[in-house]
N, C-alpha and C positions, 0 to 999 in steps of 0.2 A: 503494500500501500503505500503510496506517496505520501509525502511530508505535507503536502495541501490536503490529503484526502480526509481530514477531521472538519465536520463542520464548525461554521460559526468562526475560525479563525481567519482574521482578515487579514489580508497582503502586508500592510502595513505595521501590524502589530497591536494598533490602539485598541483601547475597550468599548465599547458601548455600554455606558454605566445605568441605563434604563433596566434592569430587569425585575422589577418588581419590588425592590429592598430601598430601602432610602438611607441617606447619610454618607454615602461615597461619594467623593469630587470628583468632576469629571474634568478632563484634560492633564492629568497629571503625566507625565511624559516616563519612559520604558525605564531609566533608570532609577526615578523617583518610586514608582510601585514596587519595583524590586526591593528596595531597601527597605519600603516600609513592612513588606511582606519578611523579610530578612528580620527586622527588629521583633517583630511577633514571633516567628518561628524561632528565633535565639530565645527571646525572653521567656517563652513557653516550654522549650527544652531544658533551659537552665533550673525552670521551676521542677520541672518535672523530675530531673537527676537527684536535686536536693530533697525533693519527697519521698523518692524511692529510699535514699539512703536514712532519711530521717523517720520512715515508718518503721525500717528494720532496728534504729537506734530506741525508739521508741517500744518496741516489742521486748528490746533487750534491757533496757534500763528501768522503764516502769512498769512494765509488767511482767520483768524477770523469765523471760519466755526462753525455753530453751534451744537447741538450735535447730530442732525438725519443727518446733513454731514457729521461727524466723523463718525456714524455708517455705511452709506454706504461705506466711505471708507475702514472699516473694513471687509463688508461684499464683496466688489471685490476683495480682496484679496483671500477668502475663497470660492468665486461662482465657481473656477475651478474647485475645488474638486465632486461639484455635476454633473457640466457642461462636463466636458471634463476626469475624470478618465478612465472612461469605456475607450472610445475610443483610449486615450493614452496607457493604458494597452494592450490593443489588438494588436497594431503596436509595442510596446517596444522591444518584444524579436528578430525583427528582426534588431533592431539597435546595434552598438557597444555601450556597458554600462558605458565603462570606458570612452571614448572620448564622450559620450553624457553630462554625467555628468561635463566635465571639460567645454563643450562648454556652460553648463546651468550656471556654475559658473560664466564663466566671462561676459555672457550677463549679470545676475543679477549685476555683479560690473558694467556695461557699464549704465546699466537702472538708479541705483543709482546715479552714476555720473552726468549724465544728469539732474536728479532731484537737485544737490547741485549746477550744474553751473544755473540752472534759477534760484533758489531761491537767490544766490549771486548775480546775474545780476536781482533780483527784476523783473524778468518776469514770475513766477510760479503762473498757474493759475489751477483752479480746475479741468480743463479737462485733463490736463498734468498729475496732481496728480493720479486721478482716473485711468487714460490709464495705470500709471506706476504701482498702484496699483493691476491692472488685469493682467498685464504682469507678475509681479514677483508672482503672486497665481497661473498663469501656470507653471512658471519656478519651484517653490515649487512641485509642483503636479510631473511632470516628474522628477524631482531630487529625489523625495522621492522614486518614485515608482521605478526608476532605483538603486537606492541605496541600497534599502531592495534586489532587483533582485541580484544585486553585490554582496552581501554578502558571499553566498552561495559557490561562484566561488572560493574563496579565501581562505575560511576558511573551515576546515574538519569538517564534521556532528558531530562529537562527540564534537565538541569547541563550537557546536554553542549556548548551553545552556547560558554556562558561557559568551561569548563576547556579546549574545543580552543583558544580564542583564548586563552587564558594560554599553552597550550603554544606556539602559533605565536610569542607574544611571547618567550618562553623560547629557542625556537630560532633567533629573530632574534639575540638577544643572544650566545648561544653560538657562531653562525658567524661576527658580528663578532668576539667577542673570542679564539676559539679559535686562529685563525693567528696574531693578534699574544701571545697566550701560548708557541705553540709557536716562534715567533722569539726571544723574551725567553727561554726557556728553554733553546735550542739555544744561544744566546751565553753563556749562563751555564753552563751544565754539557753543553753537546755536545748534538746531535740524537739520540741514545742515551739520556743523562740525561733528555730530554724525554719518550720512550717509557717512563720508568719513571713518569711522572708519569701517563701516558694508561693505563700499567696498573692504578695505585691507581684510577682513575677507573672503570674496569669492574669492579674488585671492590666500590667503594663501590654502583656502581649494583645489582650483584648481592644485597649485603646489603638495600639499601631493597625489592627486587623480593621477596626473601624475605619479608619482614616483613608481606607482602600476602595477603589470602584467597585461596580459589580456590571456583571451583565449577562444578558441571555444567549441562546445559540443564536447563528445567524437567521435572522426570516421569522423569529420569532419574536411576537406582541406583546407587550406587556397586558396580561388581562385575556390573552388567546386562549384558547379552546384546549386545555391538555391533551397530549397524547395519548390515545389507550394505554393503562396499564399492565404491564407482563405481571401475572401471578409470581409470589417469593421465589418458589423453587426454579419455575421458568426462566426469570432474572438471572438467577445462578447459574442455571445451566447454560446459560448464552453466553454469558462472561468466560466459564470454564472451555467451553465449545471454540471459542474465539481463541484462548491462551493455547489449549492444546494441538488444537488446527492452525496455529500459524508456525510458519516456515522459520522464522526468527523467534518469537516469542516462547516456542515450545523449548527447544533445545537452550534457550538461555535459562530458562525458568529451571529446567533440569539440570543444568550444570552449578547454578548458584545453592541448589539444594543439594549437593554435593559438599559445596564449598562450607554451608551451613550448618551441614551434618559434621564437618571436621571442626567448627567453631564449638559447636557444645561439647564434643568431645573433649576439646581442650579444656573446656571450662571446670570439666572433671580431672584432667588430668596435669595440668600445670601446677596445680599447688603441690600434690604428690610429688610431682618429678623435681620442683624445683628444693623443696624441704627433706624430702625423704633419698631423692637420688642423688642430689649437687650438696645437700645438707648445708644449704645457705642461712643466713637468720632472718627473719621474718621482714623487716626493714627492707632488705635488699628485695625479697620476693614480691612486697608491693611494688618497688619501683622496677622490677623486671617487667610485672602484668601489666603497668601503664604503660609499656613501650608499645603497645599495639596501638596506641592513641596516637604516638609517634608517627609509626607508620601508616596509617588513616590519614594524618595530616598529610603526610608526604603524597600520599596516592591521590588526594583530592589535589593537592597544587599539578600534579603531573597528568592527571587525567586527560585535560582538555589538549594539553601538547603532544601524549601518546597517540591521541584519535588524529588529533591534524597531522602528525608526521608519517605514520603506517596506516591512517584510515581507521572508520569505526569497527568494521569487523574483526579486523586482525588487531584491533588492541582488545577485542573481547577474547580473542585466542592467546596474546601475551598475558595477558592479566593471571588466569590462572595457570599460564606455566611459571610466572615467576611466584604464584601460591605454592605449585610443587616443590621449587626450589627451597623455600620458605619453610616447609615443613620437612623437607630432608635435614635442613640445618641446625633446625632447634633440637634434635637428639644426638647430634654429629659429636660435642664434645662430653659426651656422660661420662665415658670411660677415661677421660685425661683430665680430671680433678674439676674443684669449684670452681676457679677463674676462667677456665677456658669452656667448660661447661656454661656457663653463665654470659659469658661474651658469643657463644654461638647460640644459644638460645635470645640472646638481646637481638642478633644480626636476622635470625632467622622469622622472628616474631615480626619486626619489622618488615621482613619483606612479604611476610603472609597477610597482614592486614592491609598493606600498600595494595597488594595483589587485587585481593578482595573488594576495595573500595573503587578500583581504577574499573572492574567490569561492572560494579555496580551502577556508578554514574554512567557511564555509557549505556547500560540497557536500560536504566531509568528513563532517561533522555529520550532515547529511542521509542520508547511507550507512550510518553508524553506527545512527541513529535506525530506519530501514526496513527494511533487508535482514535477510533471516533468517538467525540467527546461523550456521549451518552453512555459509553460503553466504558469510559475512562475508570470511573471509582470500582465497576465490578473488576476490571482486569487488572487492578492494583491489589483489591482483596483477595482474586484468584492464585496471583504470583505470591502473594505474603502469605496465604495460607499453605499452599505446595513448600514453598522456600522455607519458610522459618518452621514447617514441622518436622524439617531434618535436625532442628538444634537440641528439643528431648530426645530424641532416638538416638543420637549420636554421644548425648551426655549419658544416658543406660548404659549404652554397650561399651563404651569407654571402660566405665568402671567393671564392669564383666571381665573385658580383656586385660584389663590393667590385675586384676585378681588373679587372674589363669596365667599372663605371659609375664607380669611384670611391667613397671610404667613405662621404661624405655622403649619395650618391644612393642608395647603398643602406639606409642609415636610413631616409630618406623612403621606400623600397619596405615597410620594415619596418613604417613607420606605416599604409600603405595596406592590409598583410596584416591589421592589427590588427582593421581593420574588421571581420572575420570573425569575430571571439570573439563579439561580441554581436548577430552577423545569425544567428550559428547559435541562439544561444538564445531570438532573436526568433521566429525560424522554426518554432518548437514552441509548440503552443497551451499548453504546460503550464508556460512561462516568463511569458504572458501575464496571468498573474492576480499576486495578493498573496503568498499564500503558496504553496509545492512543496506538493504534495498525496501 
């Protein structure tokens, strides 16, 4: 499908601010629109990162929860991606995306402030914490799907690659900094105090989003008769068929699923490897684990250059090859002492994360450019459902493999499995050319 195949995208990239919502200014330039969007996304991402860590700290410090309960709190935030991403994606195209994101931001702020009030009042219990974590997880799914679907409405197609690189670079920084900020705030003002800062971030995100324009699909006037609505299951099936029948999206999704499987495996294996195999102090473990943020930042900076130099299709193949190299370097120094082992881990983790981010940016940009606008939320939710489903499976199987073979051998198995990433792409003719069609 050509890049002009998505209905409603004007040639000059300007947005029509009349889609039945009020409050968005018309006449903003492309750069102004993006940076307001970026401000909203960054504030919301940082708030979500602080919230995630603060919820665990609340469970540990205020509720005296054990490790298993802390894991349940974390899982409650992630469960919505597996349970609700497909149905939410199926109905999202019917809703005003800008207004929806504002509402979700304000709802997140309200949920967080309710937790603060309960914690300060000494009445916070595990049921409220779990319910809040689950609701925040649902909010994250809605916001993320709406946020990705909204970007192509306000940014010209030719700018999407560069803008997605900027977003990924920022996400890497907020991911690295959010946990540290939450820890600092929790120590200074308590976990409840850190949540106040998170609530402020959600409000800032909502205000920045409110300053953006809105628009309908081309040729649809405000107040016009709505198109017939598909039943929920039919809408989900439409998105699924589109992805799995697409000559680019299907192999790309399957390849990224392999990489996410490995990311899940690493969540289980890395702490065991660094502590038990390399005998590193806990402080060094934290620094080495944070190196994936450095790799993500490097990958985000290089993604546009790699795609311009070698082409988008070749960039998608090169990136998982870099992942294979990184996965193989990680356990390479295990038999040579802590210093060499740590150096190999650092280099491999940076390479691995950088490769993952490059293919993520290029394929995400392709989806935004080529998917019909009314299908985009369903396509994004299908890709997320399939690819992110590999994460918990990888975590589970990695634990089994480490118990049976040892952590280092399990990491070598991960390097072998990583070969599936580029192999799936090379098996598809759509990736044997320079540019994705």
